[in-house]
N, C-alpha and C positions, 0 to 999 in steps of 0.2 A: 535235300541233297539231290543233285542231278543224277541222271542215269550213269551207271558204271560202264566203262568202255575198256575193251582190250586193245592193245596195240604196241607197236614198237616204232622206232624211228627209221626202219629199213625202207629202201625204195621198193617198188612193186616187184622188180625182178628178184631182189634178194628175198623178199617175203615168200615168193613162189618156190625158190630154191630151198629155203628153210622148211616150208611146209612139206615138200617132197622128201625131205630128210627126217620128217617126223616132228618138227618143231612148229607149234602153233603160235602165230604172232598176231592174229586178228580173229574177230568173230567169223565163224563159218558154220554151216549146218553141222550139228553134232557138238557144237561148242556154244551152247546157249546159256545165258545167265538167267537166274530166277526172276520172276516178276518183281520189279523194283519196289512197289508199294508194300507187298507182303514181306519181302526180304528185309526191309528196313524195320519191321516190327517183330520179326521171328527170333525170339530168344533161342540161343543154341545154334542158330544159323541154318543155312541150306547147303546142300551139296552142289558143287559146280563140277561137271564132268566135261573135260575137253578132249573128246575122242571123236574126231571128225572123219576118220577113215574106217571103211568097212573091213574089219579084220576078224578072224575067228577067236573071240574073246568075250567072256561074259561074267567074270568074277564079281563085278560090281552088282549085277542083278542077283546072282545066286547068294551073295553075302548079305544083302539088304534084309534086315529082319521085319520091316514093315511093308515091303513091296513098293517103296517109293521109286526105286529104279525098276522100271517096268520089265516084266519077263520078256525075253527075246523070243520072237517067232522063229528067227534064223540065227544061228551062232555068229553070223557076220553082221548082225544088226548094229546100228549106232545106238548107244543108250538113250532112252527117253525117261523123263522123270515126272512123277506125280508129286508136285511140291506139297500138296495137302497131306501127304503121308510121310514126308521127310522130317526126321527128328534131329538131324545134325549129329548123329551118333559117331560118325567117322569110320564105321567098319569097312565101307567101300574104299576109303582112303588107304587103309592098311592092306586091303586085299588086291587092289589094282596093280597088276604087274607092269603096266605102262606108266605109272606115276601120273595118271591123268585125272584123278579124283581129288577134290579139295572140299573142305567145308568152310564157308565164310559166314561169320556172325557179325552183322552190322550194328548190333545193339550194345556193343561194349561201352562206347562213349560217343560224344558228339563228333569227335574228330578221328577216332581210332576204331579199328575193327580187329577181330581175332580170326586168323586163318589157320586151319588145321592142315598141315602138309605131311606128306610121306617123307621119311628121312632114313636113308640106308647107309650112312657113312659113320666112321668113327673119327674123333670122339663124339659121343652124343652130347647135345647141349644140356644144361641144367636149368631148372626153373629160375627166373630172374636174370639169366645171362643175356647179354647184348649179343646180337647176331647181325650179320650183313644180310639184307634181303636182296634177292636176285630176280631179274625178269626172265622171260623164257629163253633168252639167248645168253644168259649167264652174266649180264651186266649188273653191277651193284646199283640199286636205285634208292635204297633207304637203309635205315637201321631199324631193327625191331627188338623186342624183348620177349624172351620165352615165357609164356604163361603156364604151359604144362607140357610134360613129356609122358606119353602113355604107350602102352603095348596092348591095344584092344583085343587082339586075337591070341595073345600069349604065345607068339611064335617068333619072337625076336624082330618083328616088323614094328618100327617106331613111328608114331604120329606125334609131330611136334606142333603145339599151338603157339602162335606168335602174335603179339600185339603189333599191328602195323598202321601206318596212316590210312585212313579210310579211302582217301582219294586214289590210293594205289592198289586197291583189291583186285582190279582187273589186270594188273601187271605182275605183281609178285607171285612167283610160282616155285621158289626154292629159297633155301637159306645157306649161308656159309658160316661155319663156326670158326671164330678166330680166337686162338688160345693166347 
């Protein structure tokens, strides 16, 4: 499989406007994907943190039980990840107030991956349910199937695992439940 890429069909002016509004539409420092070769072999997946702006926030680091999200020197630091320590547990997904953490498991099948996404809406999806998969700007790009629905922190923050086309792991960042 070739390298995963992030992106949208926006022109460069629109991309900059979206970024300034807090929407990430392409790779930037602070939005780095895991090393491809290791990622393709890692059962359980790796965290992807798309947090390219220096803001006072560190729940991803303080919630990580293995130290994979490296401790911040300054509360405004952009997250850095030690992928050798990442277990794909998803605690950072549940803890991130900016919805910027995801876990992507590329080992699900040859053509599909599982992405763990934060989900804060009602109704909550159910295992086996078909959902619409959305890109960063809210456009439907695919359909997925809910693999699991968990509440890792037992605080009503839901993490939904969705089976998606592997070729879209760099684009899908939300789901829409269609009743």
